N, C-alpha and C positions, 0 to 999 in steps of 0.2 A: 795468429796469425795478421800479418799487414795488408789491408788493403791497397791499392794505390792510392793517393790523394790527388793525383793529375784532375784537373779539367779536361773533358770532352769538348772536340772543337767543334763551334756551330756558328752561323750568321749574327749579327747583330740583333735582329729580331726573332731568334727564335727562343724562347722563352727557356727550354731545357738546353742551351749552349751547355750552362756553368752547373750540370746535375754532375757530381762525380761519378766517378768509375769505381762502381763496388768488384767486392775482391772476386773472384774468377769460378772462387768454388761455391757462390749462391746461385741459384739457378732462376731465371727470369721469367716473368710470365708477361711484363710488360717492362718496356725501357722509356717511354713518355707516357704516362708517368711511372717513376721507379716500382716496380714491385716485384720483390724476390725472398728465397729464402734459401738457407742454407740444409747440407743434409743432416739428416737425424741421428744420422749417427756421431756429428760431433758432437751435440748438444748435452753428450753425459759426460764431455772432457773435463770440465769445469764447474762449477758451483753458480761461478759467474760466468752467462757468456759474453766472451773477449765483443766488441763495437762490430768488430770489422767483421764478428759471423752474427750479428743480428739479422735477423727478417725487416725487411724494409716496406713497411704501407703506405703509399703516399697516394693524393688525389690532385697533385699539381703537382709544379718544380719546385726542388729545393728550396729554400727560402732562403736567399742570403742579405746579409746586412753586416756592416762591419758593426763592430762592440761597440764603439763609440755613441753609433749611431743608435742604439737599442733605448729605446723607453719602456715603461711598462705603465701602465695605469688602469687604477679603481674608480669605479664609477658608478652613481647611483643610477639605475636602468629607466627611463622613460615611463615606463606604466608606473611610477612613484615619483615622478617629479611632472604631472601635467603634461607630459609629452617631449620634455627637453632631460637627455642625461646631463645631470650633476657631477662634476669632478669634485675627487676625493685624496685622493695620493695620486703624484705622478714618482716615476725612479728610474733610475740611467744603470748599468749590472754594478758599476762598482757602491751604486748605493744598499743595493737588493742586496750587496754580498756583507756591507759594514752595517748595516743597522736596524738588522735581526741576527738571531745566530745561527750559528748552520747545524743544520740538521743529517741525518743522513737515516736511511730506512733502506735493506733489502727487498724489493718489490719485479714481482715479474708482472710478463703485460704480453699477453696475446691478443692477436686477432680476431673478430667474430668469425672470420672465413676458415680459422684454422680446419685442418682435416676437410674440407671443403669436398676433394677431390674421393672421400670416403661416400660420403651425403653420395654425391653425383655417383656413385654406382650402386646407387641402391634408387636414388629417383633425380631426375631432373632437375638443376640448381644454377642460377645465375652468379654469374662471377669468378674469379680467377679461381681456377681449381688445388687452392694452399694445397700441399700435403699434411705433415705432419709437425713441420715447423717456423708456424709462423707467430714463436714463444720467444721469449728470451727474457735472462734473470740479472737483473742488473745491483749494483748497489748507488743508490742515489744518492746526491749531497746537495743541499736548497736552503731557504728558507720555508720555514713552514707555514702554510696560506691562512692557519688561525692566528701569527701574530702578525702578519701583514693588515687581517683585518683586522683584530683589537686594535690597532695603532690608531686606526679610522673610529672609533668608537662600534664597531660592530661584535658583540661579545653575548654570550649566552644571555646574559640578562639581558639586554638591550634591543634583544629580538626576541625572545619569548618571558623575561620577566613579568611580574604583574605590572608593576610598573611604568613597562616599554610603550614609545610612543610612535607612529606615524614618522618619517618612513622607513625608518630602523626594523620596526615590526609587523611589517608587509614582506616584507624581505623572508624567501622560502627558496630561491634558487642563483649560484653561482655561473655565470653564463662568463665561460672560455672562447677569446679571441682570439687567433692563430695571424698570424701576416701575410699567409695564406688566402686567405677569407675565411677560410671555416671554423664553426662557435659549435659547440655543443653546452650543458650543462649538469651542474651535479647538484644536490638537494644540502642547502645553507647547514642540514644538519650534520654531515657529513665532513663540508667544510670546517666548522668551526669544532666538530669532537677532539679533545683533548688525546683521546685515543686513533684518530683518525687519519694522522699521518700524511695527510695533501701536505706536498712540496710544489715551490716554484723551483724544481731543481735547475740549478747550473753544473753541476757535475754527475759524471756518468762512469761507473768502475773508478773513481781517484782522478778522474781527468776530465775538462772541458766537455763540453758534451758535442760531438762531431755535428756540423750541418743536417747529415742527410738523420739523423736525430733528435733535431729539435737543438739545438745552437740557436742561441743566445741560453732559452730559457725554456725550459719544458714542465709539462703538467702532470704530476705523477700523484696520481690517486691511488690507490691498493685496495683491489678487493673490484674493480670495476672493471668493463671489456678494453678492451685497448684503444677502442676509437675516443674515450673520454680521456686519455691518458695525453693532452691536444701539444705537437712540437709546435714550435716555434710563437709562443705565447707573447701577446702583446697588448694585452685588454680583458681585468677580470668587471663585467659589469653585476650588481649586487638588483637581481627582480623576483617579481613575486609571483614570475614563473617561469615554464622551462621555455629552452632558447628555441630561435625557431631553425628548422633546416632539415635538409635532408639527413644527416649526422645523429640528430638529436627526436624528431618526430618521424620522420620516414620509417618504412618495414622496414628495410634494411636492415636494420638492426635493433631488431625486436626479436625477445623469443619467446614466443606463444608456448602455453602450457596447453598439454592432449586436451585437458577439458575445454 
């Protein structure tokens, strides 16, 4: 099923005026920002969820950038560099695609709020009352994060080896920064694992990723909650600590054991 690709109309000072129009099959929980899910009955029609039937979970307007203007930066965080970030690498999209081998992984992404409506039926919750469809499955193609980090000397040996030296030996997390200002992090062990399958993806189901799903580049981290699979990635920051901000340290995305 093909969603309408036309842009909604709006005034020049409306940050949501260029958000895409989604498939009419999706149920909206909000339109500014876009938050919507498909009927659950359609999710089992195909192993790979068509892009037009993917749920949309946004915190801000859809980030729009021309391919030729895109840049991805890799930096050492200020906490490892006495208060100042240090650049390690900068890539445009063509170089990301050609300097690193293309890898692919089939991975599902699920919003942490999926099935919240069922929880609300038991006890009051906060946030959109998602039904069962804030989840999708896709084949993602792109460059492995491991390969990108190794290209600047960040390896298992330089981080964890007996002869490792600061600042690389102090790296414990990779911060992922989005073009819309969102920021989360994942452990460096996940990022460097040869079995971690972490991608800087520029393809979704064998096509360029739609803007609403993360064009030009989306962070794909299999096995982690949806909010860690950041859209519109512009910076990777290597740090000794977790990212700050509500999406990483806030209570909204924490799962606490009953004990």
